[in-house]
One Martini backbone bead per residue (centre of mass of N, CA, C, O) as a GRO file, in nm:
protein
  227
    1MET     BB    1   0.088   0.044   0.028
    2ARG     BB    2   0.045   0.374  -0.075
    3ILE     BB    3   0.153   0.661   0.116
    4GLY     BB    4   0.074   1.006   0.173
    5VAL     BB    5   0.253   1.266   0.351
    6ILE     BB    6   0.210   1.565   0.474
    7ASP     BB    7   0.450   1.826   0.488
    8ILE     BB    8   0.454   1.960   0.811
    9LEU     BB    9   0.529   2.172   1.029
   10GLY     BB   10   0.550   1.981   1.322
   11MET     BB   11   0.526   1.694   1.269
   12ASP     BB   12   0.482   1.352   1.319
   13ALA     BB   13   0.739   1.151   1.226
   14SER     BB   14   0.644   0.869   1.352
   15LEU     BB   15   0.418   0.804   1.147
   16VAL     BB   16   0.595   0.679   0.928
   17ASN     BB   17   0.695   0.442   1.089
   18VAL     BB   18   0.431   0.311   1.153
   19LEU     BB   19   0.345   0.258   0.849
   20THR     BB   20   0.601   0.080   0.795
   21ASP     BB   21   0.667  -0.107   1.044
   22HIS     BB   22   0.350  -0.207   1.117
   23PHE     BB   23   0.233  -0.219   0.794
   24HIS     BB   24   0.423  -0.224   0.533
   25ASN     BB   25   0.438   0.039   0.399
   26THR     BB   26   0.443   0.309   0.173
   27ALA     BB   27   0.600   0.623   0.281
   28GLU     BB   28   0.551   0.960   0.170
   29LEU     BB   29   0.654   1.278   0.134
   30ILE     BB   30   0.459   1.588   0.089
   31ASN     BB   31   0.438   1.869  -0.045
   32ALA     BB   32   0.207   2.116  -0.026
   33ASP     BB   33   0.260   2.205  -0.351
   34ALA     BB   34   0.218   1.926  -0.450
   35THR     BB   35   0.116   1.703  -0.649
   36ILE     BB   36  -0.124   1.447  -0.612
   37ASN     BB   37  -0.093   1.125  -0.671
   38ARG     BB   38  -0.319   0.866  -0.767
   39GLU     BB   39  -0.124   0.628  -0.674
   40TYR     BB   40  -0.228   0.679  -0.405
   41ASP     BB   41  -0.421   0.524  -0.152
   42LEU     BB   42  -0.324   0.746   0.052
   43ILE     BB   43  -0.389   1.037   0.254
   44VAL     BB   44  -0.206   1.217   0.508
   45VAL     BB   45  -0.296   1.453   0.765
   46PRO     BB   46  -0.110   1.548   1.002
   47PRO     BB   47   0.008   1.618   1.299
   48SER     BB   48   0.079   1.942   1.458
   49THR     BB   49   0.241   2.125   1.709
   50LEU     BB   50   0.227   2.419   1.550
   51TYR     BB   51  -0.053   2.490   1.420
   52CYS     BB   52  -0.231   2.605   1.653
   53ASP     BB   53  -0.003   2.855   1.746
   54ASN     BB   54   0.068   2.927   1.426
   55GLU     BB   55  -0.028   3.166   1.224
   56GLU     BB   56   0.179   3.152   0.998
   57LEU     BB   57   0.136   2.851   0.923
   58ARG     BB   58  -0.159   2.868   0.848
   59ARG     BB   59  -0.115   3.072   0.623
   60ARG     BB   60   0.073   2.902   0.452
   61VAL     BB   61  -0.118   2.669   0.405
   62ALA     BB   62  -0.353   2.847   0.276
   63GLN     BB   63  -0.146   2.955   0.039
   64SER     BB   64  -0.116   2.702  -0.066
   65LYS     BB   65  -0.191   2.401  -0.272
   66LEU     BB   66  -0.336   2.202  -0.084
   67TYR     BB   67  -0.638   2.233  -0.103
   68ASP     BB   68  -0.654   2.183  -0.417
   69ASN     BB   69  -0.516   1.899  -0.404
   70LEU     BB   70  -0.727   1.763  -0.214
   71LEU     BB   71  -0.972   1.815  -0.393
   72GLU     BB   72  -0.867   1.661  -0.644
   73TYR     BB   73  -0.828   1.388  -0.508
   74SER     BB   74  -1.115   1.349  -0.394
   75ALA     BB   75  -1.262   1.366  -0.684
   76SER     BB   76  -1.089   1.081  -0.750
   77LYS     BB   77  -1.156   0.895  -0.494
   78GLY     BB   78  -0.963   0.952  -0.282
   79PHE     BB   79  -0.806   0.885   0.022
   80ILE     BB   80  -0.857   1.079   0.335
   81VAL     BB   81  -0.667   1.161   0.640
   82GLY     BB   82  -0.728   1.348   0.943
   83ILE     BB   83  -0.511   1.430   1.227
   84GLN     BB   84  -0.625   1.655   1.415
   85SER     BB   85  -0.493   1.917   1.251
   86GLY     BB   86  -0.574   1.765   0.991
   87PHE     BB   87  -0.875   1.804   1.038
   88GLN     BB   88  -0.868   2.116   1.033
   89ILE     BB   89  -0.769   2.131   0.733
   90LEU     BB   90  -1.009   1.997   0.605
   91CYS     BB   91  -1.209   2.204   0.692
   92ALA     BB   92  -1.063   2.456   0.560
   93ALA     BB   93  -1.090   2.307   0.264
   94GLY     BB   94  -1.399   2.181   0.252
   95LEU     BB   95  -1.408   1.860   0.305
   96LEU     BB   96  -1.529   1.933   0.595
   97ASP     BB   97  -1.722   1.989   0.851
   98GLY     BB   98  -1.655   2.258   1.020
   99GLY     BB   99  -1.469   2.350   1.331
  100PHE     BB  100  -1.220   2.499   1.529
  101VAL     BB  101  -1.254   2.655   1.854
  102ARG     BB  102  -1.101   2.909   2.015
  103THR     BB  103  -1.016   3.014   2.350
  104SER     BB  104  -0.894   3.147   2.639
  105ARG     BB  105  -0.945   2.829   2.767
  106THR     BB  106  -0.755   2.692   2.587
  107THR     BB  107  -0.606   2.370   2.615
  108LEU     BB  108  -0.434   2.097   2.668
  109VAL     BB  109  -0.509   1.789   2.552
  110ASN     BB  110  -0.418   1.488   2.761
  111GLY     BB  111  -0.490   1.149   2.674
  112MET     BB  112  -0.704   0.897   2.727
  113VAL     BB  113  -0.975   0.763   2.528
  114ASN     BB  114  -1.311   0.706   2.453
  115MET     BB  115  -1.484   0.513   2.181
  116THR     BB  116  -1.782   0.534   1.975
  117SER     BB  117  -2.025   0.368   1.758
  118GLU     BB  118  -2.323   0.401   1.538
  119LEU     BB  119  -2.150   0.324   1.271
  120LYS     BB  120  -2.020   0.100   0.988
  121ARG     BB  121  -2.059   0.264   0.707
  122SER     BB  122  -1.728   0.258   0.692
  123PRO     BB  123  -1.385   0.217   0.651
  124LEU     BB  124  -1.319   0.295   0.956
  125THR     BB  125  -1.562   0.098   1.100
  126TYR     BB  126  -1.662  -0.184   0.971
  127LEU     BB  127  -1.428  -0.396   1.139
  128ILE     BB  128  -1.521  -0.301   1.409
  129ASP     BB  129  -1.552  -0.372   1.752
  130PHE     BB  130  -1.833  -0.206   1.932
  131ASP     BB  131  -1.895  -0.348   2.213
  132LYS     BB  132  -1.639  -0.177   2.278
  133PRO     BB  133  -1.443   0.055   2.343
  134LEU     BB  134  -1.215   0.262   2.228
  135ARG     BB  135  -0.854   0.330   2.280
  136LEU     BB  136  -0.711   0.651   2.272
  137TYR     BB  137  -0.504   0.916   2.178
  138LEU     BB  138  -0.503   1.259   2.319
  139SER     BB  139  -0.353   1.557   2.157
  140HIS     BB  140  -0.458   1.909   2.200
  141ALA     BB  141  -0.519   2.275   2.094
  142LEU     BB  142  -0.780   2.344   1.903
  143GLY     BB  143  -1.039   2.307   2.054
  144HIS     BB  144  -1.374   2.317   1.949
  145TYR     BB  145  -1.589   2.134   1.798
  146ARG     BB  146  -1.797   2.275   1.529
  147LEU     BB  147  -2.155   2.296   1.473
  148SER     BB  148  -2.446   2.314   1.351
  149GLU     BB  149  -2.743   2.171   1.428
  150ASP     BB  150  -2.815   2.112   1.134
  151THR     BB  151  -2.552   1.965   1.068
  152VAL     BB  152  -2.572   1.740   1.270
  153HIS     BB  153  -2.830   1.624   1.168
  154ARG     BB  154  -2.731   1.560   0.877
  155LEU     BB  155  -2.502   1.375   0.961
  156GLN     BB  156  -2.663   1.180   1.110
  157MET     BB  157  -2.860   1.089   0.879
  158LYS     BB  158  -2.596   1.013   0.685
  159GLY     BB  159  -2.360   0.871   0.864
  160GLN     BB  160  -2.095   1.084   0.934
  161ILE     BB  161  -2.088   1.000   1.232
  162LEU     BB  162  -1.847   0.777   1.365
  163MET     BB  163  -1.746   0.916   1.647
  164ARG     BB  164  -1.758   0.905   2.007
  165TYR     BB  165  -1.736   1.010   2.315
  166CYS     BB  166  -1.671   0.811   2.611
  167ASP     BB  167  -1.686   0.582   2.834
  168GLU     BB  168  -1.593   0.258   2.942
  169ARG     BB  169  -1.912   0.173   2.879
  170GLY     BB  170  -2.032   0.378   2.632
  171TYR     BB  171  -2.107   0.644   2.765
  172MET     BB  172  -2.250   0.968   2.712
  173SER     BB  173  -2.092   1.274   2.826
  174LYS     BB  174  -1.956   1.555   2.948
  175GLU     BB  175  -1.730   1.393   3.104
  176SER     BB  176  -1.657   1.226   2.812
  177ASN     BB  177  -1.561   1.528   2.696
  178PRO     BB  178  -1.242   1.654   2.666
  179ASP     BB  179  -1.297   1.910   2.421
  180GLY     BB  180  -1.606   1.999   2.373
  181ALA     BB  181  -1.749   1.857   2.154
  182ILE     BB  182  -1.998   1.837   1.967
  183GLY     BB  183  -2.163   1.553   2.046
  184ASN     BB  184  -1.883   1.399   2.099
  185ILE     BB  185  -1.711   1.442   1.857
  186ALA     BB  186  -1.428   1.245   1.691
  187ALA     BB  187  -1.559   1.144   1.396
  188ILE     BB  188  -1.564   1.194   1.030
  189CYS     BB  189  -1.733   1.228   0.714
  190ASN     BB  190  -1.808   1.234   0.407
  191ALA     BB  191  -2.052   1.161   0.179
  192GLN     BB  192  -1.843   0.972   0.005
  193ARG     BB  193  -1.640   0.815   0.210
  194ASN     BB  194  -1.311   0.945   0.158
  195VAL     BB  195  -1.323   1.141   0.409
  196PHE     BB  196  -1.126   1.178   0.717
  197GLY     BB  197  -1.189   1.282   1.071
  198ILE     BB  198  -0.958   1.278   1.361
  199THR     BB  199  -0.863   1.349   1.684
  200PRO     BB  200  -0.758   1.121   1.766
  201ASN     BB  201  -0.451   0.914   1.771
  202PRO     BB  202  -0.383   0.599   1.611
  203ALA     BB  203  -0.037   0.672   1.565
  204VAL     BB  204   0.132   0.619   1.832
  205LYS     BB  205   0.422   0.485   1.870
  206ASN     BB  206   0.433   0.389   2.179
  207PHE     BB  207   0.154   0.224   2.162
  208PHE     BB  208   0.241   0.005   1.945
  209GLN     BB  209   0.402  -0.183   2.143
  210HIS     BB  210   0.093  -0.277   2.263
  211ARG     BB  211  -0.134  -0.297   2.065
  212LEU     BB  212  -0.359  -0.112   2.057
  213ASP     BB  213  -0.648   0.022   1.918
  214GLY     BB  214  -0.514   0.170   1.681
  215PHE     BB  215  -0.421  -0.082   1.528
  216GLU     BB  216  -0.710  -0.192   1.465
  217LEU     BB  217  -0.819   0.053   1.314
  218MET     BB  218  -0.604   0.072   1.086
  219ASP     BB  219  -0.610  -0.209   0.975
  220ALA     BB  220  -0.903  -0.200   0.885
  221PHE     BB  221  -0.880   0.044   0.701
  222PHE     BB  222  -0.675  -0.072   0.497
  223LYS     BB  223  -0.845  -0.316   0.411
  224MET     BB  224  -1.089  -0.154   0.291
  225ILE     BB  225  -0.924   0.039   0.075
  226THR     BB  226  -0.785  -0.245  -0.070
  227ARG     BB  227  -1.020  -0.453  -0.162
   0.00000   0.00000   0.00000
């Protein structure tokens, strides 16, 4: 499987090692201004530790050709997944609904979280056993994920809300929502089900040593998009 990883300043470089060492994929860095070749099976927009706090970096990304390149690749039915700030970039590009809103109270969210899904009809969730919550790592200062109530209802009706934060028993509540996302939303997809945004990071290198739930999620995702 050939994966292109968008090269963004401050990105988690260990993601490339996870994709190659644990899944035996070919992973290549792609410059933000470079045309995205349709020969890639998947494009990953990775998390960046600088993107949230660096206004200049956000401006440079917005002024690059990245948004147009991602839109063109998506239109050709290529698969794209954005993780953490990569999710935010896909929203800014217009590929996913909503966006992340920062306030004066926004701080770093850091720790393990539980996630559940109400729907399996997507490559990201189809092969996952959701009888018990998935446990993934969350670390970001993006702010709150926000959508209008009408958009939440539309995404819900179309099955585009893929995962929500929950407690260890699978119940959703304000207390089980670590970053204040509307409706406890942790992952969504577009209407065509080829663009995905997920706030927790399923590919943190340290946790792959123990084969935690991120491995199961990504392994199932790779199998679905290459079948």
